[in-house]
VEXSE-255488 format. One record per residue (C-alpha): x, y, z. Coordinates in Angstrom, 2 decimals, padded with zeros to 5 digits. Layout:
# VEXSE-255488
X; Y; Z
...
END
This chain:
# VEXSE-255488
-009.05; -006.62; -009.16
-010.90; -005.68; -006.40
-010.33; -007.46; -002.16
-013.36; -007.64; 000.44
-012.11; -008.84; 003.91
-014.95; -009.67; 006.10
-013.65; -009.02; 009.73
-017.02; -010.11; 011.19
-015.28; -012.42; 013.58
-012.20; -009.71; 014.20
-008.97; -009.35; 013.00
-004.74; -009.72; 013.47
-002.04; -009.25; 011.64
-001.36; -013.22; 011.29
-005.38; -013.79; 010.54
-004.97; -011.68; 007.81
-001.64; -012.81; 006.21
-003.01; -016.25; 006.66
-006.16; -015.17; 004.72
-004.38; -013.59; 001.57
-001.90; -016.24; 001.32
-005.27; -018.30; 001.01
-006.76; -016.11; -001.71
-003.40; -016.28; -003.73
-000.62; -014.09; -002.16
002.34; -014.99; -003.43
003.65; -016.92; -000.18
008.03; -016.81; -001.60
007.17; -012.68; -001.54
006.54; -013.54; 002.01
009.04; -015.58; 003.41
011.71; -013.31; 001.64
010.22; -010.20; 002.80
010.47; -011.38; 006.44
013.37; -013.10; 006.07
014.76; -009.86; 004.78
013.32; -007.51; 007.75
014.09; -010.06; 010.24
016.57; -012.77; 008.82
018.10; -016.01; 010.80
015.15; -014.12; 013.83
011.86; -015.29; 012.89
010.73; -017.98; 010.69
006.82; -018.28; 009.16
004.74; -021.85; 008.49
001.45; -022.36; 007.33
-000.83; -025.42; 008.21
-004.46; -026.59; 008.02
-007.10; -026.66; 011.16
-011.18; -025.97; 011.68
-012.60; -022.87; 013.66
-016.20; -023.51; 014.32
-016.32; -026.37; 012.05
-015.11; -024.30; 009.37
-011.42; -025.20; 007.67
-008.92; -022.39; 007.54
-005.15; -021.66; 006.97
-003.23; -021.30; 010.21
-000.11; -018.94; 010.01
002.20; -019.48; 013.25
005.41; -017.02; 013.66
008.46; -018.60; 014.72
010.85; -015.67; 016.59
014.34; -017.40; 017.69
014.95; -014.04; 019.49
014.55; -012.61; 022.56
015.75; -008.95; 021.47
013.05; -007.19; 020.28
012.91; -003.53; 018.95
010.71; -000.94; 020.28
010.75; 002.17; 019.82
008.86; 003.56; 016.14
012.52; 004.83; 015.32
014.33; 001.93; 015.53
011.38; -000.77; 013.86
011.31; 002.20; 010.83
015.04; 001.68; 010.54
015.15; -002.35; 011.03
012.40; -002.10; 007.88
014.24; 000.29; 005.86
017.16; -001.26; 006.25
015.59; -004.27; 004.95
016.27; -005.06; 001.00
012.08; -005.09; 000.08
010.91; -003.74; -002.67
010.33; 000.10; -001.91
006.72; -000.30; -001.83
006.37; -002.50; 000.39
008.53; -000.56; 002.42
006.72; 002.55; 002.53
003.51; 000.37; 003.83
004.81; -001.12; 006.41
006.05; 001.40; 007.89
002.89; 003.52; 006.82
001.14; 001.12; 009.07
003.91; 000.89; 012.26
003.71; 004.95; 012.08
-000.03; 004.72; 012.64
000.19; 002.43; 015.53
002.69; 005.03; 017.56
000.32; 007.78; 016.71
-002.28; 005.96; 018.21
-000.20; 004.76; 020.86
001.04; 008.16; 021.48
-002.23; 009.77; 021.72
-004.29; 007.27; 024.31
-000.49; 008.01; 026.34
-000.62; 011.90; 025.37
003.78; 011.32; 024.63
005.33; 011.83; 021.09
005.28; 009.05; 019.05
008.79; 008.87; 019.44
008.67; 008.30; 023.23
005.91; 005.02; 022.38
007.27; 001.93; 022.90
005.38; -000.47; 021.08
005.33; -003.59; 024.34
003.78; -006.57; 022.18
003.65; -005.00; 018.92
006.92; -004.33; 018.36
007.89; -007.95; 018.89
009.35; -009.51; 016.03
006.83; -012.31; 015.55
004.59; -008.36; 014.60
007.43; -006.77; 013.07
006.94; -010.47; 010.48
002.55; -010.15; 010.59
002.91; -006.17; 009.03
006.00; -006.76; 006.70
004.32; -010.26; 005.63
000.88; -008.87; 005.46
002.00; -005.83; 003.45
004.38; -007.46; 000.95
001.18; -010.47; 000.46
-001.38; -007.37; -000.27
001.51; -005.86; -003.25
001.46; -009.38; -004.39
-002.13; -009.73; -005.03
-002.11; -006.26; -007.35
-005.34; -005.12; -005.86
-007.03; -001.84; -007.04
-008.55; -001.66; -004.16
-009.74; -003.11; -001.00
-012.98; -003.49; 000.75
-014.19; -003.96; 004.65
-017.15; -005.11; 006.45
-017.69; -003.45; 009.93
-014.78; -005.34; 012.05
-015.95; -006.70; 015.67
-014.10; -005.56; 018.11
-015.26; -008.15; 021.30
-015.52; -006.96; 024.50
-014.39; -007.66; 028.40
-011.37; -007.62; 029.39
-007.61; -008.51; 029.04
-004.19; -008.14; 030.42
-002.11; -006.17; 028.98
001.88; -004.54; 029.57
-000.45; -001.30; 030.71
-002.47; -003.65; 032.98
-006.16; -004.89; 032.69
-007.97; -002.87; 030.16
-011.39; -002.82; 028.95
-011.86; -004.39; 024.99
-011.52; -002.57; 022.47
-008.40; -001.65; 024.05
-007.38; 002.44; 023.81
-005.44; 002.05; 021.10
-007.71; -000.04; 019.07
-010.54; 002.18; 019.55
-008.11; 005.35; 018.40
-006.75; 002.83; 015.49
-010.40; 002.40; 013.91
-011.73; 006.08; 014.45
-014.03; 006.70; 012.04
-014.51; 003.48; 010.53
-017.98; 001.00; 011.55
-016.66; -001.48; 014.38
-019.20; -003.65; 016.65
-019.06; -005.81; 019.71
-019.17; -008.87; 018.61
-019.68; -012.54; 019.49
-016.78; -013.18; 022.21
-016.28; -011.16; 025.43
-012.89; -011.03; 024.31
-010.34; -009.28; 022.16
-011.24; -009.83; 018.58
-009.72; -007.04; 017.11
-006.05; -006.60; 017.69
-003.91; -003.39; 017.71
-001.75; -004.71; 014.74
-005.09; -005.89; 012.98
-006.49; -002.21; 013.51
-003.55; -000.38; 011.98
-003.39; -002.91; 009.06
-007.62; -002.65; 008.61
-006.53; 001.16; 008.88
-004.44; 001.54; 006.34
-005.39; -001.43; 003.71
-009.67; -000.74; 003.11
-010.62; 002.06; 001.22
-014.26; 001.18; 001.39
-016.12; -000.19; 004.50
-019.34; -001.94; 004.02
-020.99; -005.37; 002.85
-019.47; -007.23; -000.18
-019.16; -005.53; -003.49
-020.68; -006.35; -006.07
-017.71; -008.89; -007.55
-017.21; -011.98; -009.52
-015.57; -013.70; -006.40
-012.44; -015.88; -007.69
-010.38; -016.77; -004.45
-011.53; -017.28; -000.78
-008.95; -016.36; 001.90
-009.90; -018.48; 005.01
-007.41; -016.94; 008.04
-007.80; -018.80; 011.17
-007.06; -017.23; 014.41
-005.34; -019.15; 017.37
-008.76; -019.07; 019.65
-011.47; -021.63; 018.69
-014.92; -020.26; 020.02
-018.29; -022.37; 020.78
-020.07; -018.89; 019.77
-018.58; -018.59; 016.41
-015.81; -019.24; 013.85
-012.82; -017.51; 014.68
-012.00; -016.62; 010.94
-010.77; -013.41; 008.80
-011.87; -014.10; 004.93
-010.59; -012.19; 001.92
-012.48; -012.42; -001.11
-010.45; -011.18; -004.16
-011.98; -010.80; -007.71
-013.00; -008.67; -010.50
-015.28; -006.03; -010.44
-018.84; -006.59; -011.65
-019.70; -002.36; -012.18
-022.89; -001.88; -014.00
-021.22; 001.77; -014.94
-019.97; 002.95; -018.62
-016.81; 002.32; -017.12
-016.63; -001.31; -016.59
-014.00; -002.94; -017.62
-011.29; -000.20; -017.89
-008.40; 000.27; -015.71
-009.57; 001.81; -012.07
-006.88; 004.74; -011.49
-007.31; 007.93; -009.33
-006.14; 011.65; -008.85
-005.16; 013.55; -005.83
-005.10; 017.59; -006.09
-004.10; 019.31; -003.36
-004.03; 023.45; -003.26
-000.39; 024.19; -002.13
000.52; 028.19; -001.74
003.28; 028.49; 001.60
006.02; 025.68; -000.34
008.91; 027.18; -001.15
009.03; 026.89; -004.98
012.53; 025.03; -004.82
011.12; 021.04; -003.33
008.92; 020.52; -006.04
011.13; 018.68; -007.93
012.46; 016.59; -004.99
008.33; 016.23; -004.09
007.56; 015.02; -007.78
010.26; 012.38; -008.13
009.56; 010.97; -004.65
006.14; 010.31; -005.94
007.25; 009.13; -009.24
009.63; 007.12; -007.68
007.11; 005.86; -005.02
005.24; 004.03; -008.41
002.52; 007.38; -009.51
001.65; 006.86; -013.16
002.19; 010.46; -013.61
002.42; 013.88; -011.93
001.98; 017.35; -012.97
001.61; 020.91; -011.15
-000.28; 023.38; -012.51
000.05; 027.33; -011.76
-003.22; 028.42; -010.18
-004.55; 032.28; -008.20
-006.02; 031.51; -004.94
-008.43; 033.74; -002.26
-007.00; 037.24; -002.24
-005.08; 036.42; -005.43
-002.02; 034.66; -003.83
-000.53; 032.57; -006.42
000.14; 029.10; -005.81
000.27; 025.80; -007.34
-002.07; 022.47; -007.45
-000.91; 019.23; -007.15
-002.08; 016.37; -009.34
-001.45; 012.78; -008.73
-002.41; 009.87; -011.05
-002.25; 006.90; -008.98
-003.39; 002.91; -008.82
-005.60; 002.94; -005.75
-003.20; 000.34; -003.67
-000.91; 002.82; -003.88
-002.78; 005.45; -001.95
-001.88; 005.56; 001.32
002.11; 005.28; 000.87
001.44; 008.25; -001.58
-000.92; 010.23; 000.51
001.97; 010.03; 003.14
004.24; 011.45; 000.66
001.86; 014.08; 000.31
001.48; 014.76; 003.66
004.75; 014.96; 004.63
006.74; 016.51; 002.25
004.41; 019.20; 001.77
002.91; 022.04; 003.49
-000.70; 020.30; 002.16
-003.10; 019.88; 005.29
-005.88; 018.18; 002.77
-006.01; 016.25; -000.43
-009.35; 015.42; -003.66
-009.68; 012.23; -004.36
-011.77; 011.36; -007.51
-011.71; 007.50; -009.34
-011.07; 007.72; -012.97
-010.94; 005.25; -016.52
-007.69; 005.31; -017.25
-007.52; 004.78; -020.86
-003.92; 003.90; -022.82
-002.30; 002.37; -024.94
-000.33; -000.56; -025.79
003.36; 000.95; -025.95
006.74; -000.63; -025.56
010.81; 000.85; -025.62
012.78; 000.29; -028.60
016.37; 001.09; -028.86
017.80; 003.43; -031.75
021.99; 004.62; -032.17
022.42; 008.33; -033.36
026.41; 008.63; -034.08
026.99; 005.36; -031.99
024.92; 006.60; -029.40
022.16; 004.17; -027.96
018.59; 005.97; -027.14
015.67; 004.67; -025.80
012.43; 005.01; -028.09
008.63; 004.61; -026.81
006.48; 003.45; -029.36
002.22; 003.44; -028.93
000.15; 001.35; -030.83
-003.37; 001.43; -031.62
-004.91; -001.68; -033.00
-001.38; -002.73; -033.37
-000.40; 000.28; -035.74
002.49; 002.37; -034.74
000.90; 006.34; -033.85
003.35; 007.87; -031.90
007.20; 007.54; -031.58
009.32; 009.64; -028.89
012.24; 009.27; -027.41
013.13; 009.51; -023.94
015.11; 013.22; -023.52
017.56; 011.67; -021.15
019.19; 009.61; -023.46
018.86; 012.36; -025.97
020.70; 014.61; -023.71
022.98; 012.31; -023.18
023.77; 011.48; -026.85
024.14; 015.06; -027.41
026.43; 015.76; -024.86
028.37; 012.83; -025.58
028.56; 013.53; -029.95
028.86; 017.70; -029.14
024.98; 017.71; -031.17
022.44; 020.44; -030.53
019.61; 017.93; -028.78
017.25; 019.39; -030.98
019.12; 017.63; -033.51
019.56; 014.35; -031.74
016.04; 013.86; -031.13
015.48; 014.68; -034.88
017.19; 012.04; -036.15
016.09; 009.50; -033.14
012.60; 009.91; -034.28
013.67; 009.42; -037.68
015.36; 005.82; -036.99
012.57; 004.69; -035.02
010.34; 005.77; -037.59
011.91; 004.10; -040.02
011.54; 001.02; -038.49
008.11; 000.40; -039.35
007.89; 002.27; -042.78
END
């Protein structure tokens, strides 16, 4: 499944959240995520409204407390401590980090000195966590986006009256196609800009796709010039390439020659814990004969931002290569067998319903070998034999 965000009327956190819910995102998952990060402090509700004659969904965020986290560390601690799925936590923290980096660049301070003001408030935290939970629930392989209308004129902010787009939005959308749009006011908020910059991988007109769900999220204002809505189209890619219909996957690669090799096991485990399909290291020789490693990561496209962040924060890499691949995978299942009274999980792979591969999980083999006082290779052979016997 793919998505396309129509930001031709701009975007904000609540507009994106409403669009995602309208396009089929799991409402209970969103509510649970927001409740986890701000229990009893924030609630959301939705209602049908009209914007420019179009029916749309309006999401309202109710805040029951005036205590608002301000700094990046405080916001990230709040999100990290919440009982959220790991992938939602990673996406939400990545979005707030983008905001902090933009504000830091604008004010020439470190990210630790940034005070979020409006976007540090609990309603903005709810918007960001809610959108991340909604997009995760949609399980989109890739998200495309239109050029973004940012607006014009001037608005009042915590830093005084500023031109639109405000400096933080300009910084967040650097390298992304934007234009003024049809209203002399702010159309794209910093929260909306950070969410779009984090989630959207490709920019341009609607891609070739079969639309299955449409979400229309309403903004607070109702302009005479245009419908103040953000749309999300969800459907299947209609690609003319031979790989059409195959599951899309990405491979990230980067060459690293200056990382302490003792750190590699932790890096690989972090990537796997964050959802990478596979991770591997290849020894190489770089220019001037320097020994190095190529880190390769196979992943679903929707995990790209989170896994890129791990690569850049846990290794010394300052860039990576990305390529899209079609993944061919056998149907697989796990069965349990017993070896000497010890349970061993075995992965069974099938081709056209026929078992073609049987492989015990080595951690279980090693645990059983230690418990039985036997060589691991003997336990491995017995587990394979026991599993194979199930289909003979």
